[in-house]
Every structure is written in C-alpha cells, then in structure tokens.
Backbone bond lengths (Angstrom), bond angles and torsions (degrees), N, CA, C in turn:
res aa  C-N    CA-C-N  psi(-1)  N-CA   C-N-CA  omega(-1)  CA-C   N-CA-C  phi
1 M - - - 1.479 - - 1.504 107.48 -
2 F 1.344 114.69 142.65 1.453 120.04 -177.50 1.520 108.71 -94.64
3 C 1.360 117.89 130.26 1.488 123.08 176.83 1.524 108.46 -120.06
4 A 1.336 116.81 135.63 1.468 120.79 179.35 1.527 109.07 -102.90
5 F 1.276 118.03 133.72 1.473 124.02 177.83 1.524 108.50 -118.49
6 S 1.280 116.61 133.92 1.478 121.28 176.40 1.519 107.72 -98.47
7 T 1.284 118.81 123.04 1.467 122.59 -179.52 1.521 110.12 -127.18
8 V 1.356 114.35 156.14 1.480 120.45 177.35 1.502 107.43 -104.40
9 P 1.270 118.29 127.05 1.456 120.46 179.24 1.515 110.74 -56.81
10 A 1.326 117.56 146.79 1.466 123.00 -176.64 1.524 111.69 -58.29
11 D 1.288 118.05 -39.57 1.461 121.08 -177.43 1.518 111.38 -66.67
12 D 1.337 116.43 -40.80 1.473 120.56 179.93 1.523 111.09 -65.11
13 R 1.362 116.92 -40.96 1.480 119.65 -178.13 1.522 109.66 -65.85
14 S 1.297 117.59 -41.30 1.473 121.52 179.51 1.519 110.74 -63.16
15 S 1.323 114.96 -40.80 1.469 119.71 179.24 1.521 110.67 -64.59
16 S 1.342 117.13 -38.69 1.470 121.54 -179.99 1.516 111.08 -65.58
17 D 1.361 117.30 -42.89 1.481 121.13 179.57 1.529 110.51 -64.04
18 T 1.313 115.66 -41.83 1.463 119.33 -179.64 1.522 111.27 -63.04
19 S 1.337 115.04 -40.87 1.471 119.68 179.30 1.524 111.14 -64.98
20 A 1.358 116.34 -39.67 1.471 120.47 179.97 1.524 110.30 -65.08
21 R 1.355 115.56 -42.52 1.457 118.64 -179.99 1.528 110.84 -65.14
22 S 1.328 114.92 -37.52 1.467 119.14 179.17 1.524 111.35 -64.11
23 R 1.364 114.33 -43.41 1.470 117.86 178.18 1.529 110.97 -63.80
24 G 1.351 117.07 -38.35 1.466 120.89 179.16 1.524 111.55 -63.50
25 R 1.362 114.97 -42.95 1.463 117.93 179.06 1.522 111.44 -65.30
26 T 1.329 115.48 -38.48 1.471 119.37 178.96 1.526 111.24 -63.52
27 A 1.343 116.11 -44.47 1.469 120.35 179.36 1.530 111.09 -63.21
28 F 1.337 116.53 -41.78 1.458 121.46 -179.74 1.529 110.52 -63.26
29 T 1.368 114.27 -41.11 1.465 119.18 178.31 1.516 111.26 -62.20
30 W 1.356 116.11 -41.70 1.461 119.77 179.03 1.536 111.65 -65.76
31 V 1.312 116.87 -38.00 1.477 120.13 178.43 1.522 110.34 -63.66
32 L 1.351 116.25 -46.43 1.464 119.93 178.69 1.524 111.53 -61.27
33 T 1.343 114.22 -42.11 1.468 118.85 179.32 1.525 111.39 -62.38
34 A 1.333 115.24 -43.30 1.467 120.06 179.72 1.535 111.09 -62.49
35 L 1.346 115.66 -42.52 1.463 119.52 178.41 1.528 111.11 -63.33
36 W 1.329 116.03 -41.39 1.457 120.65 179.85 1.526 110.66 -63.26
37 V 1.341 115.86 -45.55 1.466 120.48 178.54 1.531 110.62 -61.67
38 L 1.360 116.25 -40.22 1.462 120.63 179.84 1.523 111.16 -63.17
39 L 1.344 115.90 -43.93 1.463 119.55 -179.87 1.525 111.57 -65.53
40 I 1.343 116.29 -42.84 1.463 120.08 178.09 1.524 110.62 -61.90
41 S 1.337 116.04 -43.05 1.466 120.52 -179.56 1.522 110.93 -63.63
42 F 1.347 115.00 -42.59 1.467 118.56 -179.28 1.529 110.90 -64.80
43 G 1.343 115.44 -38.52 1.461 119.25 178.29 1.518 111.38 -64.68
44 A 1.342 116.16 -41.31 1.464 119.94 179.16 1.518 111.09 -65.24
45 V 1.329 115.98 -43.34 1.471 120.33 179.39 1.526 110.77 -63.79
46 S 1.357 116.32 -42.26 1.460 120.51 -179.22 1.514 111.33 -63.67
47 A 1.336 116.30 -34.52 1.460 119.90 -178.89 1.526 111.20 -64.77
48 F 1.341 116.97 -35.75 1.464 120.80 -179.90 1.523 113.04 -85.00
49 R 1.351 118.26 -13.29 1.466 124.43 178.37 1.536 112.28 47.61
50 P 1.336 118.99 62.55 1.456 119.99 177.51 1.526 111.20 -63.35
51 G 1.318 115.21 160.81 1.469 119.92 -175.88 1.508 113.56 -59.68
52 W 1.339 116.43 -40.87 1.471 118.63 -176.39 1.524 111.36 -66.35
53 L 1.368 116.93 -35.76 1.466 119.54 179.18 1.522 110.64 -70.93
54 Q 1.326 115.49 -39.92 1.465 119.19 178.64 1.518 110.68 -63.94
55 A 1.341 116.41 -38.01 1.464 120.41 178.76 1.521 111.41 -62.90
56 L 1.351 115.44 -37.27 1.462 119.17 179.05 1.533 111.82 -68.14
57 S 1.339 116.57 -36.08 1.465 119.84 -175.16 1.519 113.38 -89.07
58 D 1.338 118.33 -18.36 1.464 121.56 -175.51 1.523 114.13 -56.95
59 P 1.339 120.34 -49.69 1.468 119.13 -177.85 1.520 113.20 -58.21
60 G 1.313 117.02 -43.43 1.463 120.03 179.11 1.516 111.63 -66.27
61 A 1.347 116.69 -40.97 1.464 120.22 179.39 1.520 110.60 -66.00
62 E 1.330 116.18 -40.08 1.464 120.17 179.02 1.520 111.00 -62.23
63 L 1.316 115.80 -42.47 1.468 120.50 179.16 1.519 111.03 -64.32
64 E 1.325 116.63 -42.60 1.463 120.36 -179.91 1.527 111.16 -66.02
65 A 1.340 116.77 -42.69 1.471 119.99 178.32 1.523 111.09 -63.27
66 S 1.340 116.33 -41.46 1.471 120.37 179.00 1.519 111.09 -63.79
67 R 1.339 116.23 -37.62 1.464 119.63 -179.92 1.531 110.43 -62.85
68 H 1.339 116.39 -43.39 1.465 119.60 178.90 1.532 111.04 -66.99
69 K 1.339 116.21 -39.70 1.476 118.47 -178.58 1.521 111.16 -66.88
70 H 1.330 117.45 -43.11 1.465 120.07 179.87 1.528 110.89 -63.44
71 A 1.323 116.63 -39.10 1.474 119.75 176.54 1.521 110.20 -63.18
72 A 1.332 116.13 -41.54 1.464 120.48 179.77 1.526 111.27 -66.31
73 D 1.351 116.77 -41.84 1.475 120.36 178.35 1.521 110.66 -58.87
74 D 1.326 116.21 -41.51 1.463 119.97 179.19 1.528 110.64 -64.64
75 L 1.334 116.38 -42.43 1.463 120.20 179.75 1.520 111.29 -64.84
76 L 1.334 116.69 -38.01 1.463 120.56 -176.73 1.521 112.19 -78.29
77 L 1.334 116.44 -49.62 1.460 121.01 -169.50 1.525 113.61 -87.42
78 N 1.323 116.41 -35.18 1.467 119.68 -174.90 1.528 113.12 -101.67
79 Q 1.330 116.12 -41.20 1.465 119.21 -176.07 1.534 113.09 -96.72
80 H 1.349 116.26 -11.24 1.474 121.31 178.44 1.539 111.43 55.23
81 R 1.316 114.33 48.24 1.472 121.47 178.76 1.533 107.90 -121.69
82 P 1.342 117.34 76.02 1.471 120.55 -172.83 1.524 113.90 -64.33
83 H 1.347 117.86 -32.96 1.467 119.11 -178.97 1.531 111.02 -63.10
84 Q 1.334 116.24 -43.74 1.469 119.68 178.34 1.531 110.60 -69.77
85 A 1.338 116.65 -33.70 1.464 119.94 178.53 1.526 110.75 -63.30
86 I 1.312 117.01 -38.01 1.474 120.98 -179.97 1.526 110.48 -56.45
87 V 1.324 116.57 -43.88 1.475 121.05 -178.89 1.525 110.31 -59.90
88 Q 1.334 116.96 -44.47 1.461 120.52 -177.48 1.528 111.73 -70.86
89 Y 1.342 117.26 -39.61 1.473 119.36 177.78 1.526 110.70 -63.64
90 E 1.324 117.11 -38.75 1.463 119.47 179.68 1.530 111.07 -66.19
91 K 1.337 117.15 -36.19 1.464 120.02 176.66 1.532 110.34 -65.52
92 A 1.339 116.34 -41.40 1.470 120.10 178.01 1.517 111.00 -61.94
93 L 1.337 117.04 -40.37 1.459 120.77 -178.02 1.523 112.53 -74.83
94 E 1.325 117.84 -25.46 1.469 120.39 173.51 1.525 110.08 -62.64
95 I 1.331 115.80 -37.07 1.462 120.34 -178.63 1.522 110.88 -82.92
96 R 1.337 115.81 -43.20 1.456 121.35 -177.86 1.533 109.44 -129.01
97 P 1.343 117.70 84.63 1.478 120.15 -178.09 1.529 113.52 -61.85
98 N 1.342 117.35 -19.93 1.469 120.22 -177.81 1.528 113.20 -91.35
99 N 1.336 117.30 12.47 1.467 120.76 178.04 1.527 108.16 -80.82
100 V 1.347 115.63 93.32 1.463 120.58 -173.31 1.526 110.97 -67.33
101 G 1.338 116.82 -34.92 1.462 119.67 178.70 1.519 111.49 -60.13
102 A 1.329 116.20 -42.58 1.468 120.32 177.79 1.524 110.69 -66.27
103 L 1.336 116.74 -35.93 1.462 120.52 -179.17 1.529 111.05 -66.38
104 V 1.344 116.43 -45.33 1.468 120.29 179.56 1.524 110.42 -64.37
105 N 1.335 116.82 -43.92 1.463 119.65 -179.89 1.527 111.84 -67.99
106 L 1.336 116.32 -29.31 1.464 119.41 174.32 1.529 109.97 -62.83
107 A 1.323 115.69 -42.32 1.465 119.71 178.12 1.527 111.02 -62.23
108 I 1.334 116.34 -44.30 1.466 120.40 179.53 1.526 110.31 -63.40
109 S 1.334 116.64 -38.41 1.466 120.43 178.18 1.525 111.14 -61.76
110 H 1.337 116.18 -43.61 1.473 119.40 178.19 1.533 110.52 -61.83
111 I 1.340 115.56 -40.91 1.468 119.42 -179.48 1.525 110.85 -63.84
112 Q 1.346 115.54 -45.17 1.465 119.17 179.93 1.531 111.83 -68.17
113 A 1.320 116.50 -25.76 1.472 120.29 178.86 1.525 112.05 -84.17
114 G 1.324 116.84 1.40 1.470 120.40 177.97 1.510 114.56 103.02
115 G 1.333 117.43 -3.17 1.467 120.25 -179.96 1.518 111.43 -98.36
116 Q 1.340 116.37 66.38 1.464 120.49 -175.52 1.519 112.62 -60.59
117 E 1.325 116.49 -47.18 1.466 119.14 -176.74 1.522 111.46 -62.00
118 R 1.326 116.34 -41.35 1.467 119.20 179.04 1.520 110.51 -65.40
119 G 1.330 117.12 -41.28 1.459 120.62 178.08 1.509 111.86 -61.73
120 L 1.330 117.01 -42.78 1.464 120.79 178.54 1.520 111.36 -64.43
121 R 1.338 116.88 -37.36 1.475 119.90 177.64 1.520 111.08 -63.98
122 I 1.338 116.50 -40.95 1.468 120.14 179.88 1.533 110.10 -63.76
123 L 1.337 116.70 -42.99 1.466 120.28 178.91 1.527 110.76 -64.02
124 A 1.332 117.00 -41.98 1.463 120.22 178.81 1.528 111.03 -63.71
125 E 1.336 116.98 -39.14 1.464 120.60 177.65 1.526 110.68 -66.61
126 A 1.336 116.25 -37.74 1.470 119.99 -179.46 1.520 111.18 -62.98
127 L 1.332 117.49 -32.19 1.470 120.84 -179.99 1.525 112.56 -65.99
128 K 1.328 117.34 -19.75 1.465 120.39 -179.11 1.530 111.78 -79.30
129 R 1.329 116.41 -10.36 1.465 119.81 -177.30 1.523 110.09 -83.61
130 D 1.323 115.36 149.09 1.458 120.19 -179.82 1.527 112.36 -77.94
131 D 1.350 116.98 -24.55 1.462 120.28 -172.14 1.531 112.87 -101.05
132 C 1.346 117.46 15.47 1.466 119.10 -174.79 1.523 111.68 -86.59
133 R 1.322 114.94 157.72 1.467 121.27 172.76 1.524 107.04 -88.22
134 R 1.309 115.78 91.85 1.462 120.88 -170.82 1.523 112.23 -62.43
135 G 1.319 116.38 -37.74 1.458 118.89 -178.24 1.515 112.24 -61.10
136 V 1.335 116.44 -43.65 1.469 121.47 179.22 1.523 110.02 -63.77
137 I 1.326 116.47 -42.55 1.460 120.40 -178.58 1.526 110.31 -67.08
138 Y 1.342 117.01 -43.88 1.462 119.90 179.77 1.535 111.06 -62.50
139 F 1.336 116.78 -39.09 1.467 119.23 179.19 1.526 110.72 -62.83
140 N 1.325 116.61 -46.74 1.469 119.98 -179.84 1.524 111.59 -66.44
141 L 1.320 116.92 -35.96 1.460 119.72 174.69 1.525 110.61 -62.75
142 G 1.333 115.82 -43.26 1.462 120.10 179.05 1.514 111.91 -60.08
143 E 1.341 116.87 -42.23 1.463 121.04 179.64 1.529 110.78 -59.77
144 Q 1.324 116.64 -43.70 1.461 120.18 -176.74 1.522 111.82 -74.98
145 L 1.329 117.54 -36.99 1.459 120.49 177.70 1.524 111.04 -66.58
146 A 1.338 116.67 -35.47 1.463 120.09 177.18 1.524 110.58 -64.06
147 L 1.339 116.53 -40.74 1.474 120.35 178.59 1.527 111.09 -62.85
148 K 1.335 116.16 -31.36 1.461 120.19 -178.36 1.526 112.02 -87.35
149 G 1.343 117.08 2.23 1.458 120.27 178.18 1.512 114.20 79.90
150 R 1.331 117.75 11.99 1.471 121.33 179.48 1.534 107.42 -93.23
151 F 1.335 114.47 73.94 1.462 121.44 -167.20 1.530 113.48 -66.77
152 A 1.318 117.94 -42.48 1.469 120.45 -178.03 1.526 110.80 -62.95
153 E 1.332 116.46 -42.54 1.467 120.50 178.66 1.527 110.63 -67.18
154 A 1.331 116.35 -39.30 1.469 120.41 179.00 1.526 110.50 -62.93
155 E 1.334 116.38 -43.39 1.468 120.05 179.81 1.525 110.80 -60.48
156 E 1.324 116.73 -43.07 1.460 120.46 179.43 1.525 110.95 -61.80
157 C 1.326 116.99 -40.47 1.468 120.74 178.78 1.527 110.97 -64.67
158 Y 1.326 117.47 -42.45 1.466 120.39 178.50 1.532 110.73 -62.73
159 R 1.320 116.77 -40.20 1.470 120.25 179.29 1.531 110.62 -63.04
160 R 1.317 115.99 -40.76 1.465 119.79 178.19 1.531 111.07 -67.33
161 A 1.325 116.38 -35.68 1.463 119.79 177.08 1.523 110.86 -64.56
162 L 1.328 116.77 -39.82 1.471 120.40 178.16 1.528 111.01 -62.99
163 A 1.319 116.70 -38.02 1.467 120.76 -177.53 1.514 112.35 -71.14
164 S 1.326 117.74 -17.19 1.466 120.46 -173.13 1.523 113.83 -84.95
165 D 1.341 117.48 -23.72 1.470 121.98 -175.78 1.522 112.80 64.66
166 E 1.336 118.14 21.53 1.461 120.82 -179.22 1.528 112.72 -104.76
167 V 1.330 116.92 -8.89 1.461 121.96 -178.93 1.519 107.86 -125.20
168 A 1.332 116.44 144.05 1.459 120.70 179.10 1.528 109.66 -57.15
169 R 1.322 115.96 127.42 1.466 120.48 -176.82 1.523 111.22 -62.98
170 V 1.334 115.85 -30.48 1.469 119.96 177.87 1.528 109.92 -57.60
171 L 1.331 116.43 -46.44 1.459 120.87 -177.93 1.520 111.33 -64.66
172 V 1.328 116.19 -43.62 1.461 119.68 -176.00 1.526 110.51 -68.56
173 Y 1.352 117.23 -44.47 1.460 119.46 -179.87 1.532 111.32 -66.05
174 R 1.342 116.77 -35.20 1.465 118.94 176.89 1.529 109.99 -63.70
175 S 1.332 116.24 -44.33 1.465 119.47 179.29 1.525 110.95 -64.46
176 L 1.329 116.38 -38.34 1.466 119.70 176.57 1.527 110.72 -63.02
177 G 1.348 116.52 -43.14 1.459 119.89 178.41 1.514 112.23 -59.92
178 L 1.336 116.80 -44.44 1.460 120.63 178.75 1.525 110.92 -65.61
179 L 1.354 116.28 -35.95 1.465 120.39 178.27 1.528 110.12 -63.40
180 Y 1.342 117.08 -45.87 1.465 120.26 -179.41 1.531 111.20 -66.65
181 M 1.331 116.95 -31.55 1.459 119.18 175.69 1.528 110.41 -64.89
182 Q 1.335 116.71 -40.29 1.467 119.88 176.14 1.525 111.21 -63.41
183 M 1.347 115.57 -32.49 1.465 120.51 179.41 1.523 111.71 -84.19
184 D 1.342 115.90 -1.56 1.469 122.86 -177.18 1.532 111.59 59.51
185 D 1.321 115.87 32.23 1.463 122.07 174.86 1.534 107.04 -99.03
186 V 1.340 115.32 82.80 1.464 121.18 -170.12 1.522 111.81 -65.18
187 E 1.309 116.97 -40.57 1.468 120.79 -177.39 1.531 111.28 -61.00
188 R 1.314 116.22 -48.86 1.467 119.22 -179.03 1.528 111.33 -72.01
189 A 1.321 117.95 -30.73 1.458 120.32 175.49 1.527 110.11 -63.57
190 C 1.337 116.36 -43.60 1.464 120.60 178.81 1.529 110.59 -62.56
191 E 1.316 116.83 -41.41 1.470 121.34 179.07 1.529 110.84 -63.07
192 A 1.334 117.23 -41.71 1.466 121.11 -179.70 1.527 110.86 -64.27
193 F 1.333 117.93 -43.48 1.460 120.31 179.90 1.532 111.47 -69.91
194 E 1.324 118.03 -29.05 1.466 119.76 174.34 1.531 110.30 -65.63
195 H 1.335 116.28 -40.18 1.465 119.82 174.95 1.529 110.47 -62.86
196 S 1.324 115.88 -41.01 1.465 120.27 179.11 1.528 110.41 -61.65
197 L 1.346 116.70 -44.67 1.468 120.82 179.84 1.526 110.86 -64.06
198 A 1.329 117.02 -39.56 1.465 120.39 179.46 1.531 110.61 -61.88
199 S 1.324 116.46 -39.11 1.466 119.82 178.30 1.525 111.25 -69.55
200 Q 1.340 116.23 -37.79 1.461 120.55 -178.53 1.522 113.15 -67.74
201 T 1.320 117.45 -27.09 1.471 121.62 -177.08 1.523 112.54 -107.30
202 D 1.314 117.21 16.42 1.464 122.52 179.20 1.527 108.64 -104.01
203 P 1.343 119.61 126.69 1.470 120.41 -179.43 1.525 113.89 -63.93
204 V 1.330 117.37 -19.15 1.461 120.27 178.57 1.530 110.79 -71.18
205 T 1.341 116.03 -28.15 1.462 120.01 -174.52 1.523 113.49 -58.37
206 P 1.356 120.06 -48.21 1.475 118.26 178.86 1.529 112.82 -59.19
207 Y 1.343 115.90 -35.32 1.465 120.01 178.99 1.525 110.47 -65.47
208 R 1.330 116.06 -45.43 1.460 119.87 -179.82 1.523 111.01 -66.38
209 E 1.322 117.07 -39.89 1.464 119.70 179.79 1.531 111.16 -65.95
210 M 1.337 116.51 -33.66 1.464 119.70 175.15 1.537 109.77 -61.10
211 L 1.338 116.47 -44.18 1.456 120.24 178.71 1.526 110.86 -64.69
212 Q 1.333 116.41 -40.65 1.457 119.89 -179.85 1.530 111.49 -64.01
213 R 1.337 115.93 -39.71 1.470 118.74 177.70 1.525 111.27 -66.24
214 S 1.327 116.58 -26.52 1.463 120.42 -179.15 1.523 112.50 -75.40
215 L 1.327 117.50 -18.13 1.455 119.58 -177.86 1.528 111.56 -63.38
216 G 1.335 116.52 -40.49 1.464 120.19 -177.67 1.516 113.67 -57.55
217 P 1.343 118.51 -56.25 1.470 119.44 -178.96 1.528 113.97 -61.63
218 Y 1.348 117.26 -23.57 1.464 119.36 -176.36 1.525 113.06 -105.88
219 E 1.348 117.81 14.68 1.454 118.47 -175.36 1.528 112.61 -65.80
220 E 1.351 117.73 -22.06 1.463 120.43 177.03 1.528 112.03 -92.00
221 D 1.335 116.37 -4.21 1.464 121.61 -178.52 1.528 107.81 -106.61
222 S 1.332 116.05 96.46 1.462 120.26 -172.17 1.524 113.04 -61.83
223 V 1.333 117.68 -32.86 1.468 121.05 -177.20 1.528 110.39 -69.51
224 H 1.339 116.91 -56.96 1.462 120.19 -178.39 1.525 111.37 -66.46
225 Y 1.321 117.17 -35.74 1.465 120.88 -179.87 1.530 109.85 -60.44
226 R 1.329 116.50 -43.19 1.459 120.76 -179.52 1.530 111.21 -65.44
227 V 1.325 116.77 -39.63 1.475 120.53 179.55 1.528 110.42 -63.59
228 I 1.334 117.02 -43.62 1.465 120.78 -179.94 1.525 110.41 -63.96
229 L 1.339 116.75 -41.90 1.464 120.06 178.33 1.522 111.16 -61.70
230 E 1.329 117.06 -40.37 1.459 120.47 178.44 1.525 110.75 -61.76
231 Q 1.337 116.85 -40.61 1.464 120.83 177.68 1.533 111.07 -64.76
232 L 1.325 116.34 -38.08 1.466 120.10 179.69 1.523 111.48 -65.30
233 H 1.322 116.20 -36.18 1.466 120.28 -176.87 1.524 112.18 -79.35
234 Q 1.315 117.54 -9.26 1.457 121.06 177.85 1.527 110.11 -95.08
235 S 1.324 115.79 150.57 1.463 120.79 173.38 1.517 107.65 -92.10
236 P 1.343 118.19 112.85 1.465 119.85 -177.36 1.526 111.57 -63.12
237 D 1.334 115.89 135.60 1.473 119.30 179.43 1.531 109.45 -90.94
238 D 1.325 115.99 -177.67 1.464 121.37 -175.54 1.520 112.41 -61.83
239 S 1.336 117.50 -26.28 1.462 119.90 -176.78 1.527 111.59 -64.62
240 V 1.332 116.49 -27.17 1.464 119.80 -179.66 1.521 110.44 -64.89
241 F 1.337 116.26 -35.73 1.465 121.18 -174.24 1.517 113.19 -105.18
242 A 1.332 117.22 4.26 1.463 119.69 -174.26 1.522 112.55 -60.87
243 R 1.332 117.97 -32.40 1.467 120.70 -176.07 1.525 112.52 -83.16
244 Y 1.338 117.80 -5.20 1.459 119.90 -175.40 1.525 111.42 -106.79
245 D 1.318 115.22 154.18 1.455 121.51 174.17 1.523 107.60 -90.18
246 L 1.334 115.91 101.17 1.458 119.62 -174.69 1.520 112.56 -68.33
247 D 1.345 117.64 -20.89 1.465 119.21 177.49 1.524 111.02 -60.28
248 I 1.351 116.09 -35.26 1.469 119.69 177.79 1.525 109.80 -64.60
249 V 1.341 116.48 -41.85 1.459 120.79 178.93 1.520 110.25 -61.43
250 Y 1.349 115.95 -45.75 1.461 119.85 -179.98 1.525 111.45 -60.59
251 R 1.328 116.38 -43.81 1.468 119.76 -178.06 1.534 111.17 -65.04
252 M 1.334 116.09 -39.65 1.466 119.15 177.98 1.524 110.66 -63.66
253 Q 1.331 116.30 -42.01 1.456 119.43 179.84 1.529 111.45 -64.74
254 Q 1.323 116.05 -37.52 1.449 119.57 -178.09 1.522 113.25 -72.27
255 L 1.330 117.39 -12.89 1.461 121.41 176.90 1.528 112.31 -99.81
256 D 1.313 116.46 4.34 1.460 121.50 -176.96 1.528 109.71 -79.52
257 R 1.328 116.68 124.57 1.465 120.00 -179.37 1.526 112.45 -65.85
258 D 1.320 117.11 -25.59 1.460 118.91 175.89 1.520 110.74 -64.82
259 V 1.341 116.64 -34.37 1.465 120.39 175.60 1.525 109.01 -64.98
260 A 1.344 116.73 -41.16 1.466 120.69 177.92 1.530 110.62 -60.74
261 K 1.328 116.72 -40.21 1.465 119.84 179.53 1.528 110.88 -65.26
262 T 1.349 116.68 -39.09 1.464 119.87 178.86 1.519 110.28 -63.71
263 H 1.339 117.10 -42.25 1.477 119.84 177.08 1.529 110.40 -60.70
264 N 1.324 117.41 -37.98 1.467 120.33 179.28 1.527 110.93 -64.62
265 Y 1.342 116.66 -42.85 1.467 119.54 176.72 1.526 110.71 -61.08
266 L 1.325 115.68 -43.56 1.467 119.31 -179.00 1.528 111.10 -66.68
267 G 1.339 117.29 -35.24 1.461 119.14 174.65 1.522 110.94 -61.15
268 F 1.330 117.08 -46.12 1.466 121.75 -179.66 1.529 110.48 -62.09
269 L 1.338 116.87 -46.78 1.461 120.34 -176.11 1.524 111.65 -68.31
270 N 1.333 116.82 -39.16 1.463 119.47 177.53 1.531 111.50 -65.48
271 S 1.323 116.48 -36.03 1.466 118.68 176.70 1.529 110.69 -65.59
272 R 1.344 116.96 -36.20 1.474 120.62 177.06 1.525 110.69 -64.57
273 L 1.333 115.37 -31.59 1.466 119.97 -179.02 1.529 112.24 -87.87
274 G 1.339 117.18 1.01 1.458 120.87 178.48 1.521 114.18 83.10
275 R 1.319 117.23 11.23 1.474 121.24 179.74 1.530 108.32 -94.08
276 M 1.306 116.40 76.33 1.462 120.89 -169.97 1.526 113.04 -67.67
277 T 1.325 117.13 -37.90 1.469 119.46 179.71 1.522 110.57 -63.40
278 A 1.341 116.34 -46.26 1.463 120.63 178.92 1.527 110.43 -63.64
279 A 1.334 117.45 -39.55 1.468 121.15 179.15 1.522 110.48 -61.52
280 R 1.343 116.64 -46.09 1.463 120.43 -179.75 1.532 111.04 -61.09
281 E 1.330 116.70 -41.77 1.471 120.62 -178.81 1.525 110.89 -63.84
282 H 1.306 116.75 -39.87 1.469 119.72 179.87 1.530 110.92 -68.17
283 Y 1.326 117.17 -41.74 1.474 119.79 177.48 1.527 110.73 -61.62
284 Q 1.326 115.83 -44.33 1.469 119.45 -179.08 1.529 111.16 -64.91
285 E 1.319 116.64 -38.72 1.470 119.76 178.53 1.524 110.39 -67.18
286 S 1.319 116.57 -38.84 1.458 120.27 176.88 1.531 110.71 -59.82
287 L 1.326 116.59 -41.94 1.466 120.34 -178.88 1.522 111.96 -75.84
288 R 1.325 117.28 -26.84 1.469 119.01 175.31 1.522 109.95 -65.57
289 I 1.323 116.35 -41.61 1.464 120.88 179.93 1.523 110.86 -73.09
290 W 1.324 115.79 -41.96 1.467 121.53 -174.26 1.534 108.85 -137.06
291 P 1.316 117.32 86.76 1.473 120.45 -176.88 1.528 113.51 -58.88
292 G 1.317 117.42 -24.75 1.453 120.24 -178.32 1.516 114.71 -89.21
293 N 1.322 117.82 12.41 1.461 121.27 -179.69 1.535 109.04 -74.65
294 T 1.321 115.86 95.73 1.471 120.53 -173.98 1.517 112.68 -64.31
295 D 1.335 117.25 -31.18 1.470 119.87 178.46 1.531 110.09 -63.25
296 A 1.337 115.50 -46.07 1.474 119.16 179.80 1.521 110.96 -65.49
297 V 1.342 117.61 -37.46 1.471 121.33 177.52 1.532 109.51 -59.89
298 S 1.319 117.15 -49.78 1.474 121.55 -179.08 1.525 111.81 -63.55
299 N 1.341 116.01 -43.85 1.456 119.39 -177.91 1.528 111.94 -66.06
300 L 1.321 116.49 -39.61 1.467 120.05 178.83 1.531 109.93 -66.37
301 A 1.326 116.75 -39.47 1.466 120.41 178.36 1.526 110.49 -62.71
302 L 1.333 117.18 -41.47 1.457 120.40 177.88 1.530 111.08 -64.96
303 L 1.325 116.09 -39.75 1.468 120.04 179.93 1.520 110.66 -64.13
304 E 1.332 116.55 -43.09 1.454 120.67 -178.84 1.544 110.68 -67.53
C-alpha cells in the first residue's frame, strides 16, 4: 500500500525558526524601549508636578501625613515621649510642609525634650507663615517665655492669643494670672483669675471651646475652617441655646475641679489684697465644689 508523507525540508524549517526568534527579539526590544520611554516620561512629568498629578497623589499623601501626625500626637500627649514624637512630626512635615498643627507640636516636642531654644525658633518661624494659627502659636510661645523668666514678652504673647479667639480664654487668663503672681502683681493676677472664673461659669464657654477644638482638624480645609472662625468671632444669641437646658450646663460647671482651683487662687489673692470677706467666700466656694481640695482647706484655716 502506498502512503504519502508531507515533510518540511530542513533548510526551510531552520529559516522559519530563525525568523521567529528574530521577531521575538524585535518585540522584546520594543517592549523594553516602551517601558524605558514610559519611565523617562513619568520622571519628567513628576519633576514638573502638574496639577492633575498632584491631585491624584494628594489624598494618599494627606492620609500618610495624618497617620504620622496622629502617631506623634499620641507619643507627645499620652505617652510623654517627645523624642519619638519629633521623628513622627518630621515625617508628617516632609509630606505636608504646610501642616501648621504638626509644626507647632514639633516645637513643643523639642521644648519638652530639652531643646527650648530650637522649639522657640520653630514657633517664631511659624508666625511668619500666612496660614498659621497665630493664637495657638502665641499661647505656646507665652508658656515657654514665662518658664524662661521673660515675663514682658510672655505677657505680650498671651494678649495676642486672647485677641485671636483660637485658644480657650480660660487657659489664657489662667496663664496670665499665674504670670502676674510670679511678677508679684497681685491686683492684675486677681483680675486675670476673675476673667478666668467668668469664662468657666458662662454657658457660652463650652460652645466656644467646642469650636476652638474644631479648628485643629479642619486647619487644612479652608472652607470649613473659615466658617468655624466666623462662628467664633460672633457672639451667639439666645437662639443658639434655646433647645438646651442651661441648668444642666451650670451644674456641670459648678462641679468642675478647675473652677474650685480658680476660687482657691482668688481666695489667696483677695487675702493678699486685704479683702478678707471675699477671700473667705472664695475658699468656701472652692470647698463646696471640691471638699477634698487640701490647698483651700489650708488657706481657709490660715485665714481664720
């Protein structure tokens, strides 16, 4: 029986393999070239930082910067580890140099770590920026200048912080009162603590402090930040509080140990000024709020 076989000549098969390998090498070369061109193009585009590329990278960068800042805040405020906090704040600022909150806290971290001069320089540099929270910076500057005995400069910083509406007035007036006590200016110290007490027993104060606390999280959000600032600069009318039971607010304030401490300071200062009746009333009020306030117990005993 006859069988037919179809075969490919050896020369033709070799030629076909060579051609296939050549085409494969050509395709591979084109792929490598395309990848190289893509990488070069991406590098050139990244160097110029066009708006569309920055928009794509902003959310991820913002998240990464926030992660470092939150870690640093925990290290500074809760764990009291300023050296480790410095590392995290610097990483946050590498990603987002305009994060003023991280910049101010970096300065505080340096101060707590023993680098007072460096911390003060950072705060002074932050004041030169247009987007900074000046009130917060002035308050922190005042705190550090007071520790260094530079009382006149500290007082000026506290006054500027009060004018900004960015820091709780209770905190600033308390610091002013303590500053005047260090200066042995009893009259002005008493006046500052009276302002502090007025803020502590005013129902508007918790509302304003809520707004002030909101400034930090929204400092990168120009729209919401501006709205909160506008609310801070306004005096809230009765309609703001109409839906609330203000008696609850008053009772909570009257149980606040910080209020008891303010009454104790006012008792001491009034006794220094010879106002014994007022001093006794403040000591008694301090003990009504906080019966275990040993300072008020001792001071009242001395007065009696």
